[in-house]
C-alpha positions as CSV (number, residue, x, y, z in Angstrom):
1,M,-22.4,6.3,6.7
2,G,-23.6,4.3,9.7
3,S,-21.0,2.7,12.1
4,F,-21.2,-1.0,13.1
5,I,-19.1,-3.6,14.8
6,S,-19.5,-7.3,14.3
7,H,-18.6,-9.5,17.3
8,I,-17.4,-12.6,15.5
9,S,-16.3,-14.1,18.9
10,K,-20.0,-14.7,19.6
11,P,-21.6,-17.8,18.0
12,F,-23.5,-17.4,14.7
13,T,-24.5,-19.5,11.7
14,T,-23.7,-19.1,8.0
15,T,-27.3,-20.0,7.0
16,G,-29.2,-17.1,8.6
17,K,-28.5,-13.4,8.0
18,D,-30.2,-12.4,11.3
19,S,-27.7,-14.5,13.4
20,I,-24.7,-12.3,12.7
21,P,-23.9,-10.3,15.8
22,W,-23.8,-6.6,14.9
23,I,-23.6,-3.7,17.2
24,D,-24.9,-0.4,16.0
25,L,-22.5,2.5,16.6
26,T,-24.3,5.1,14.6
27,Y,-24.9,7.1,17.9
28,T,-21.1,7.9,17.9
29,G,-21.7,10.3,15.1
30,G,-19.5,9.0,12.3
31,P,-18.8,10.9,9.0
32,L,-21.3,10.7,6.2
33,K,-19.2,9.3,3.4
34,A,-19.3,6.8,0.5
35,S,-16.5,5.1,-1.4
36,A,-14.0,5.8,1.4
37,T,-11.3,3.5,2.6
38,A,-10.2,2.5,6.1
39,C,-7.0,1.3,7.7
40,I,-6.0,0.7,11.3
41,G,-3.1,2.6,12.9
42,G,-1.9,4.4,16.0
43,K,0.5,3.3,18.7
44,N,-1.5,0.3,19.7
45,N,-3.3,-0.3,16.3
46,N,-6.5,0.6,18.1
47,M,-7.3,3.5,15.8
48,I,-9.3,3.3,12.6
49,F,-8.6,5.9,10.0
50,I,-11.1,6.7,7.3
51,F,-9.7,8.4,4.2
52,G,-11.4,10.2,1.4
53,G,-14.8,9.3,0.2
54,F,-17.6,11.1,-1.5
55,S,-19.7,13.4,0.7
56,L,-22.5,15.9,0.1
57,S,-21.1,17.9,2.9
58,A,-18.6,20.6,1.9
59,N,-17.0,20.6,5.3
60,Q,-16.2,16.9,5.5
61,S,-12.6,16.2,6.6
62,F,-10.4,14.1,4.3
63,V,-9.3,12.0,7.3
64,N,-11.5,10.8,10.2
65,Q,-10.2,8.9,13.2
66,F,-12.2,6.4,15.3
67,D,-10.9,5.2,18.7
68,S,-12.0,1.6,18.9
69,S,-11.2,1.4,22.6
70,K,-13.2,4.4,23.6
71,Q,-15.7,4.0,20.7
72,Q,-15.5,7.7,19.8
73,W,-14.6,9.8,16.8
74,I,-11.6,12.2,16.9
75,N,-11.4,15.2,14.6
76,I,-8.1,15.5,12.7
77,T,-7.0,18.8,11.3
78,S,-4.1,18.3,8.9
79,V,-1.8,21.2,8.2
80,G,0.9,21.8,5.5
81,N,1.1,19.8,2.4
82,V,-2.0,17.5,2.2
83,P,-3.6,15.4,-0.5
84,S,-6.6,16.7,-2.4
85,D,-10.1,15.3,-1.9
86,R,-10.6,11.9,-3.6
87,F,-12.6,8.7,-3.4
88,L,-12.7,5.2,-4.8
89,I,-9.3,4.7,-3.2
90,S,-7.7,1.8,-1.2
91,C,-5.3,2.5,1.7
92,A,-2.4,0.2,2.6
93,K,-0.7,0.1,6.0
94,F,3.0,-0.6,6.1
95,D,6.1,-0.1,8.2
96,N,5.6,1.5,11.6
97,G,2.2,3.1,11.5
98,L,2.4,4.4,7.9
99,I,-0.5,4.4,5.5
100,A,-0.2,4.8,1.7
101,I,-2.9,6.5,-0.5
102,F,-2.6,6.4,-4.3
103,R,-4.6,8.7,-6.6
104,G,-8.3,7.8,-6.7
105,L,-11.1,9.8,-8.3
106,G,-11.5,13.5,-7.6
107,G,-9.8,16.9,-8.1
108,N,-10.7,19.6,-10.6
109,G,-9.8,17.5,-13.6
110,L,-7.3,20.0,-14.9
111,N,-4.2,18.5,-13.5
112,I,-4.6,14.7,-13.0
113,T,-1.5,13.3,-11.4
114,N,-0.5,9.8,-10.3
115,D,0.4,11.0,-6.8
116,L,1.2,8.8,-3.8
117,W,0.7,10.1,-0.3
118,I,2.0,8.7,3.0
119,F,0.1,9.3,6.3
120,N,1.9,8.8,9.6
121,T,-0.7,7.6,12.1
122,L,1.6,8.3,15.0
123,T,2.3,12.0,14.2
124,L,-0.9,12.6,12.1
125,T,1.1,14.2,9.3
126,W,1.3,13.8,5.5
127,S,4.2,13.4,3.1
128,S,4.2,13.0,-0.6
129,S,6.2,10.3,-2.4
130,N,8.3,11.1,-5.5
131,A,8.9,7.5,-6.3
132,P,9.9,7.1,-10.0
133,N,8.1,4.9,-12.6
134,A,4.7,5.6,-11.0
135,P,1.8,3.9,-12.8
136,L,-1.2,5.6,-14.5
137,P,-3.6,7.4,-12.1
138,I,-6.2,4.8,-11.1
139,F,-9.3,4.4,-9.0
140,G,-11.5,1.6,-7.9
141,Y,-8.5,-0.6,-7.3
142,S,-7.4,-2.7,-4.3
143,S,-4.1,-2.3,-2.6
144,V,-2.5,-5.1,-0.5
145,T,0.5,-4.9,1.7
146,L,2.7,-8.0,1.2
147,P,4.6,-9.8,3.9
148,D,7.8,-8.0,2.9
149,G,6.2,-4.6,3.4
150,N,5.8,-3.7,-0.3
151,I,2.4,-2.7,-1.6
152,L,0.7,-4.4,-4.6
153,Y,-2.0,-2.6,-6.6
154,I,-4.6,-4.7,-8.3
155,G,-7.2,-3.8,-10.9
156,G,-9.2,-0.6,-11.1
157,Y,-9.8,2.0,-13.8
158,S,-7.3,4.2,-15.5
159,K,-8.2,7.9,-15.4
160,V,-7.0,8.3,-19.0
161,K,-10.4,7.2,-20.4
162,I,-13.7,6.3,-18.8
163,F,-14.0,2.5,-18.1
164,D,-10.4,1.9,-19.2
165,Y,-9.7,-1.0,-17.0
166,M,-6.2,-1.9,-15.8
167,P,-4.9,-5.3,-16.9
168,M,-4.8,-8.1,-14.2
169,N,-1.6,-9.6,-15.6
170,N,0.6,-6.6,-15.0
171,L,0.3,-5.2,-11.5
172,P,2.1,-2.1,-10.1
173,L,4.1,-2.7,-6.9
174,Y,5.4,0.1,-4.7
175,N,8.6,-0.9,-3.0
176,T,8.5,0.8,0.4
177,K,12.2,0.1,1.1
178,T,13.7,1.5,-2.1
179,V,10.9,3.9,-2.7
180,I,10.4,3.0,-6.4
181,W,7.6,1.6,-8.5
182,V,8.0,-1.7,-10.5
183,N,5.6,-3.7,-12.7
184,M,5.0,-7.3,-11.7
185,S,4.2,-9.7,-14.5
186,I,1.6,-12.3,-13.4
187,S,1.3,-15.7,-14.9
188,G,-1.5,-18.2,-15.1
189,P,-5.1,-17.7,-16.3
190,I,-5.9,-14.0,-16.2
191,P,-9.0,-12.8,-14.3
192,P,-11.4,-10.5,-16.2
193,A,-10.5,-6.8,-15.6
194,R,-12.5,-5.2,-12.8
195,S,-12.9,-2.4,-10.3
196,E,-14.4,-2.0,-6.9
197,F,-13.7,-5.5,-5.7
198,S,-12.2,-6.9,-2.5
199,A,-8.7,-8.4,-2.0
200,V,-7.4,-9.9,1.2
201,L,-4.0,-11.5,2.1
202,T,-3.9,-14.9,3.8
203,S,-1.3,-16.0,6.3
204,D,0.2,-18.5,3.8
205,G,0.9,-16.0,1.0
206,R,-2.2,-15.8,-1.1
207,I,-4.3,-12.9,-2.1
208,I,-8.0,-13.7,-2.5
209,V,-9.8,-11.4,-5.0
210,F,-13.6,-11.5,-5.0
211,G,-16.3,-9.8,-7.0
212,G,-16.2,-6.4,-8.5
213,V,-17.7,-4.9,-11.7
214,N,-16.7,-4.3,-15.3
215,R,-18.4,-3.4,-18.6
216,I,-20.4,-6.7,-18.5
217,G,-21.8,-6.1,-15.0
218,E,-21.1,-7.2,-11.5
219,L,-19.0,-10.3,-10.8
220,G,-19.2,-13.2,-8.4
221,D,-16.0,-15.0,-9.2
222,L,-13.1,-15.7,-6.8
223,W,-9.5,-15.6,-7.8
224,I,-6.3,-16.5,-5.9
225,L,-3.0,-14.8,-6.5
226,Y,0.0,-16.8,-5.2
227,I,2.5,-14.1,-4.3
228,T,5.5,-16.5,-3.9
229,M,5.3,-17.1,-7.7
230,F,3.0,-14.3,-8.7
231,Q,0.5,-16.6,-10.4
232,W,-3.3,-16.5,-10.7
233,Q,-5.6,-19.4,-10.1
234,S,-9.4,-19.4,-10.6
235,S,-11.7,-20.8,-8.0
236,G,-14.9,-20.1,-9.9
237,N,-18.1,-18.6,-8.6
238,I,-18.9,-19.0,-4.9
239,S,-22.3,-20.3,-3.7
240,N,-23.9,-19.0,-0.6
241,P,-27.2,-20.0,1.1
242,I,-28.0,-16.4,2.3
243,V,-27.8,-14.4,-0.9
244,K,-26.5,-14.5,-4.5
245,L,-22.9,-13.4,-4.2
246,T,-22.4,-11.1,-7.1
247,L,-21.2,-7.8,-5.6
248,Y,-19.1,-4.7,-6.0
249,R,-18.2,-1.9,-3.6
250,H,-18.3,-4.4,-0.8
251,T,-15.7,-5.1,1.9
252,A,-13.9,-8.3,2.8
253,T,-12.1,-9.1,6.1
254,L,-10.0,-12.1,6.8
255,V,-10.3,-13.6,10.3
256,D,-8.3,-16.8,10.9
257,N,-9.3,-19.0,7.9
258,Y,-12.6,-17.2,7.2
259,M,-13.2,-14.3,4.8
260,F,-16.2,-12.1,5.8
261,V,-17.8,-10.3,2.9
262,S,-20.0,-7.4,3.9
263,F,-22.3,-4.8,2.2
264,G,-21.8,-3.9,-1.5
265,K,-24.0,-3.1,-4.4
266,T,-25.9,-5.1,-7.0
267,L,-26.6,-4.9,-10.7
268,I,-30.0,-3.2,-10.2
269,I,-28.4,0.1,-9.6
270,F,-25.2,-0.5,-11.6
271,M,-26.4,1.2,-14.8
272,L,-27.9,4.2,-13.0
273,L,-24.7,4.6,-10.9
274,H,-22.4,4.5,-13.9
275,T,-24.6,6.7,-16.0
276,V,-24.6,9.3,-13.2
277,T,-20.8,8.8,-12.7
278,Y,-20.2,9.4,-16.4
279,K,-22.3,12.6,-16.5
280,L,-20.5,13.9,-13.4
281,F,-16.9,13.0,-14.3
282,K,-16.7,12.8,-18.1
283,N,-14.7,16.0,-18.1
284,L,-12.2,14.4,-15.6
285,L,-11.8,11.2,-17.5
286,C,-11.5,12.3,-21.2
């Protein structure tokens, strides 16, 4: 994958795609991965950790580290008990430099487990969680760390069957204090099930869910989850002067009161992608 930084402190408009100030960091030699996930960490939160992802290289590391201050990549060699390779995952940072990784797609398909792993960004070590009541193994979901430090898991597929989407009105929550899983019942109008969407947490206690894909196709709707009452609210489809916003496998980042949506895929390659995915992984998902 290429590496880029967007300097949002520089002026740009929302009506012209060429005005967004990007800096190309491909020269730094980042890992060639797809469907990976990234979280910040380290002592000063200036390290970006890339976890998992699909790669054609057999020698690709499960964890890659980027020093945003020095703008250079650092090789990480994990020893001891480490998670197996996987992709279509979503990392969640919590506590003091810890990052949680839940299942995802991958493995040999013979022993599919709903495993949760914790990565310490200060010591660069892994530990596995044996928290009871763990949900089904899922992938293509989004994880969000709540203000109380607990981690909410939204949407995605279940690995029991192909395209078996998880319900959006019953969400798994990992309690990082008591180290136990609980199911959160969500009220209000229920969003269509989906995977490979974005979810960001606002400063006033809302989770904004945008886009994704399901059996019908790609989505362009926006939903708000109020975490104080665990209730959904629909905001409909979002119009944009640059491009039609129906996306999946995109990213979203919240800066102040603005949500920046970047990259992603469209319906043109949706059928081909999922046909290939089914052929490759039907033995894993049945």
